[in-house]
C-alpha positions in Angstrom: -12.1 10.8 12.5 -12.4 7.7 10.0 -9.6 7.9 6.9 -7.5 10.6 9.0 -4.0 9.6 10.1 -3.8 10.1 13.8 -0.2 10.8 15.0 0.3 8.9 18.5 3.9 9.0 19.9 5.3 7.6 16.2 2.5 6.1 14.9 0.2 6.8 12.3 -3.6 5.6 12.5 -5.8 4.9 9.4 -9.2 3.5 8.7 -11.2 2.5 5.7 -14.0 4.1 4.7 -16.7 2.7 7.0 -14.2 2.5 10.1 -14.2 -1.4 10.1 -10.4 -2.0 9.6 -7.8 0.5 11.2 -4.2 -0.2 10.0 -1.6 1.5 12.1 2.1 1.9 11.2 5.1 3.1 13.6 6.6 5.6 11.2 5.8 7.2 7.9 7.3 5.2 4.7 10.4 5.3 3.3 8.5 6.5 -0.3 5.2 5.7 -1.6 4.6 4.0 -4.8 1.7 4.8 -7.0 2.0 2.6 -9.6 -0.7 2.1 -12.9 -0.2 -1.9 -13.5 -3.8 -3.0 -13.4 -3.8 -4.2 -9.9 -3.0 -0.8 -8.2 -5.4 1.4 -10.6 -8.6 -1.2 -10.0 -7.4 -2.0 -6.2 -6.8 2.1 -5.5 -3.6 1.1 -3.7 -0.8 3.6 -3.4 1.7 1.6 -1.7 4.2 2.2 1.4 5.9 -1.0 2.3 6.8 -2.0 5.8 8.1 -5.1 7.8 5.2 -7.1 9.0 6.3 -6.4 12.4 5.9 -3.1 12.0 2.0 -2.8 11.3 -1.1 -3.9 13.4 -4.5 -4.4 11.4 -7.8 -5.3 13.3 -10.9 -5.9 11.9 -11.8 -8.3 9.3 -11.2 -8.3 5.7 -11.2 -10.1 2.7 -8.5 -10.9 -0.1 -8.0 -11.5 -4.0 -5.2 -12.6 -5.7 -4.8 -11.3 -9.2 -5.6 -14.2 -12.2 -3.6 -12.6 -14.8 0.2 -13.7 -13.3 1.0 -17.5 -13.0 2.4 -16.8 -9.5 0.9 -13.6 -8.0 2.9 -12.0 -5.1 0.8 -9.9 -3.3 -2.7 -10.7 -2.0 -5.1 -7.7 -1.4 -6.5 -7.1 1.5 -9.6 -5.3 1.7 -12.3 -4.3 4.3 -15.0 -6.9 4.8 -17.7 -4.2 4.8 -17.2 -1.5 2.3 -14.2 -2.6 0.0 -12.1 -0.6 0.7 -8.2 -1.7 0.0 -6.4 -1.7 3.2 -2.7 -3.6 2.4 -1.5 -6.6 0.7 0.5 -9.0 2.4 2.8 -11.4 0.6 0.8 -14.8 -1.3 1.5 -18.1 0.2 2.8 -19.8 -3.2 4.8 -16.8 -4.0 6.9 -16.9 -0.3 6.6 -20.8 -1.1 8.7 -20.7 -4.6 11.1 -17.5 -3.4 11.4 -18.4 0.2 10.4 -15.8 3.1 9.6 -12.0 2.8 9.7 -9.1 5.3 7.7 -6.9 3.4 3.8 -6.0 3.4 2.0 -3.1 1.5 0.1 -0.4 3.2 -2.2 2.0 0.9 -1.1 5.2 1.7 -4.3 6.2 0.4 -6.1 5.6 3.6 -3.7 8.2 5.2 -4.2 11.9 5.6 -1.8 13.5 3.6 -1.0 16.2 6.0 0.5 13.3 8.5 2.4 12.3 5.4 4.5 15.7 4.9 7.5 15.2 3.0 7.1 11.5 2.1 8.5 11.2 -1.6 5.9 9.5 -4.2 6.9 7.6 -7.2 5.4 6.7 -9.8 6.5 3.3 -11.6 5.5 2.4 -15.0 3.9 -0.9 -14.1 1.7 -1.6 -16.5 4.6 -1.5 -18.8 6.6 -3.2 -16.6 7.9 -7.0 -18.0 8.8 -8.0 -14.9 12.5 -8.3 -15.4 14.8 -5.8 -14.3 13.8 -2.1 -12.0 10.8 -0.2 -12.9 10.7 2.6 -15.4 9.0 6.1 -14.1 6.2 7.2 -16.0 7.1 10.9 -14.5 9.3 12.3 -11.7 8.9 11.8 -8.1 7.3 14.5 -5.9 7.2 14.8 -2.2 4.0 15.4 -0.2 3.6 18.7 0.9 5.5 20.3 -1.9 3.8 23.2 -4.8 2.3 19.5 -6.5 -0.9 18.1 -5.1 -1.1 14.4 -4.7 
């Protein structure tokens, strides 16, 4: 089924809307960031963070980097066919300046929430974050499968 998480051993696989791109992760994320910054809101991303070695992406994607930052860290990937946001990788210009980063983001909105039961969703206030210091949060976190819907 398109867009649904499939449990295959310890792996979970989800697809973009049209099914042309699949993303497989080897475990649930520790948490999901449901950020309200311009990039996350407009791309529809809710990010689980993983080492790139633990994520397998199949299918053609296209990338975009935000234009409102001098040195954007993330290169957001979307399906070439349906434009669904699938994941982000660290931008080459960012890693050239800051060194290698063993992290990428996977859009957890691709996965069915039944497969994410118990994962904490955090709500960082990226819209008002200056880039210095830790995120503030705009509301309390919640766990998927709790009484609240995500």
